[in-house]
N, C-alpha and C positions, 0 to 999 in steps of 0.2 A: 504494500500500500504506500503510495506517495501522497503527500499533501501538496496541492498545487494552487497557486494564485496566478491567474492569467487574464490578459486582455489580448486581443489580436485583430488582425486584418483578415477579413473573410476571404475565402477561396473564390476569386473571380479571375477569369482567364486561367493562368497557370500559377498564380502567385498566392502564397499563404505564408504570412509572417506572424509569429506569435512571441510574446514576452511571457516568460514563466519563471517563477521562483519555486524551487522544489526543495523540500526538506525531508529527511528520512523519517519513516514511520516508527512508532514505538513498537517494540516486540509484543506480539500477542493481540494485536488489533484484529477484531473479528468482523467489523462492519465497515463499509465504505459508502460514501454518498457523493453525488454530484449536484451542485446547485447552479442555476443559471438565471440570468436576466436576459430573456430573449424578446424584450419589448420590441415590437416592429418599429423600424425607423432607420435613420441613416447611420446610427452608431452600431458598431459590431457588438454582439452579445458578450457580456462578461460571464465568467464562470469560475467556480472554485471546487476543489475536491478535498474532502476531509475523511479521516478515519477515526475509529474509536472502538472501545470495548463493547459499546452498546449502539443500537441503531440511533438512539437519541443523541449520543455524543458525536457520531459521524455526521448527522444532519446539522448539528450546531457548528461543527468545524467547517463543513462545506459552505454554509451560509456566511460564516465569518470571512472565509477566503474570497467568496464571490463579492461581498461588500467591499473588501479591500481592493478588489479589481475594478472598482468604480461602478458596480452594479447597484442601481437604485431600487430595482424591483426583484431582488433575488428570491427564488423559490427552489426548494429541493425538487429536482426532477427525477431522480432515481436513487434508490438505496440497493445495496447488494452485499452478499456474503462472499462471492467469488470475483466476478468481473462486471464492470459497468461501462457504458459509453454514452456520449452525448453528441448528436449530429445536428447541424444547423445550416440555414441560409439566413438572409435578413428577414425572411417572411415565415419560414417553417422551422420546426424542430422535432426531433425524435430521440428516444432513449431506448437502451436495451441493456439487459443483464443476462449473463450466461456463465457457463463454466470456463470459457476461454475468452481472451480479449478479442480475438478475431470474430467469434460468434456474437459477442455483445455489440461489436462495431457493425456487423452485418444487420442485426436486428434494428439498431438505431437508425441506420440509413434507410432501411425498408419502411420504418414507421414515420420517417421525416416528411414524406409527402411531396418531394420534388427530386427530379434527377440531378439537381445541382447541390443537393445536401452533401456535406462533408463532415467527417468526424473531427471535432475540435479537441476532444479530450476523451481518453479511456484509461481505465485503471483496474488493477487486480489486487486482491488481498493475498495472493499466493507468493 
């Protein structure tokens, strides 16, 4: 599990640039969560990833990192025990959770609702 604070430029054409601060997770974390602010508009979505020994702790940490990434309307979009992913465009978003990062990312893109959706963050507790 990694804790992530990020803001980024969305994937348009072939360009995707992201700023991330990553800190190592504490041993024994069992839950992960991704929070996002995917308010439709010109600004790219903010997101944060947090972990914890409980689902409540993971959600709290994800919201904290999302708000630190300048998210004004952060909401927890997915919690997971194994892997989670968050895919977005400026108008659509989707999330997925699964046993592997690749499977979680595939689900997130499929649920996003646009062929332009790209995974902006994925994480595993493994």
